[in-house]
ZAMARGU-4260 file (C-alpha; in steps of 0.2 Angstrom, whole numbers, plus 5000, padded with zeros to 4 digits):
<rodrens>
0) 5000/5000/5000 | 5006/5018/4996 | 5000/5033/5006 | 5001/5049/4996 | 4992/5065/4999
5) 4981/5058/5013 | 4975/5044/5002 | 4980/5025/5001 | 4983/5017/4985 | 4987/4999/4980
10) 4998/5004/4965 | 5005/5020/4958 | 4995/5019/4942 | 4980/5023/4953 | 4988/5039/4957
15) 4991/5043/4938 | 4973/5039/4934 | 4967/5051/4948 | 4978/5064/4940 | 4970/5063/4923
20) 4952/5059/4929 | 4940/5073/4925 | 4930/5076/4910 | 4942/5088/4901 | 4959/5084/4909
25) 4964/5072/4895 | 4958/5084/4881 | 4967/5099/4889 | 4983/5089/4891 | 4983/5083/4873
30) 4980/5101/4867 | 4995/5107/4877 | 5006/5093/4871 | 5005/5103/4854 | 5013/5118/4863
35) 5007/5133/4874 | 4989/5138/4872 | 4981/5154/4879 | 4965/5152/4889 | 4953/5159/4876
40) 4960/5147/4863 | 4957/5132/4875 | 4939/5138/4877 | 4937/5138/4858 | 4945/5121/4857
45) 4934/5114/4870 | 4917/5122/4866 | 4907/5110/4877 | 4917/5114/4892 | 4909/5127/4903
50) 4921/5142/4908 | 4919/5136/4927 | 4923/5118/4923 | 4938/5122/4912 | 4945/5134/4925
55) 4943/5121/4938 | 4951/5108/4928 | 4966/5119/4924 | 4968/5124/4942 | 4969/5105/4947
60) 4981/5101/4933 | 4992/5116/4939 | 4991/5111/4957 | 4996/5093/4952 | 5011/5100/4943
65) 5006/5094/4926 | 5004/5111/4918 | 5012/5128/4920 | 5001/5144/4920 | 5010/5159/4914
70) 5003/5177/4916 | 5010/5191/4905 | 5009/5208/4913 | 5000/5216/4898 | 4983/5224/4897
75) 4972/5215/4894 | 4980/5201/4904 | 4987/5187/4894 | 4987/5169/4901 | 4995/5155/4893
80) 4996/5137/4898 | 5009/5124/4894 | 5014/5107/4900 | 5027/5106/4914 | 5041/5093/4913
85) 5030/5080/4922 | 5016/5084/4910 | 5028/5081/4895 | 5032/5064/4902 | 5014/5060/4903
90) 5010/5065/4885 | 5015/5049/4876 | 5005/5039/4888 | 4990/5049/4884 | 4993/5046/4866
95) 4994/5028/4869 | 4977/5028/4879 | 4969/5037/4864 | 4977/5024/4852 | 4971/5010/4863
100) 4953/5017/4864 | 4953/5018/4845 | 4958/5000/4843 | 4946/4995/4857 | 4930/5003/4849
105) 4935/4997/4831 | 4934/4979/4838 | 4916/4982/4840 | 4911/4990/4824 | 4892/4988/4826
110) 4892/4998/4842 | 4901/5014/4837 | 4897/5029/4827 | 4908/5044/4824 | 4902/5062/4825
115) 4919/5071/4826 | 4933/5057/4827 | 4949/5063/4833 | 4961/5061/4847 | 4956/5070/4863
</rodrens>
């Protein structure tokens, strides 16, 4: 058993799953894997995410050390998000999850339909 941040885990993979669980976290991380993105651009990339939910997920990713928030001292304020070094280590695993997800659903062709097929 592993005790980390007042929680008990059986395996470190449970910790990783906790870090990326959340409706928009994987999508945010995948967009940031392409390079730094401003807040408003993330909102455009994730139109189904509410402003409150996106902000909350970004704060959680930042507090978990997976992303970096950079505020530029200009008017109007410019905020940019990027992957931290830990986030960059996680990015290839997220791509593998997306690839596995594609393989998995393709093994059930009668149960899948696509409206906007792409990686998260």
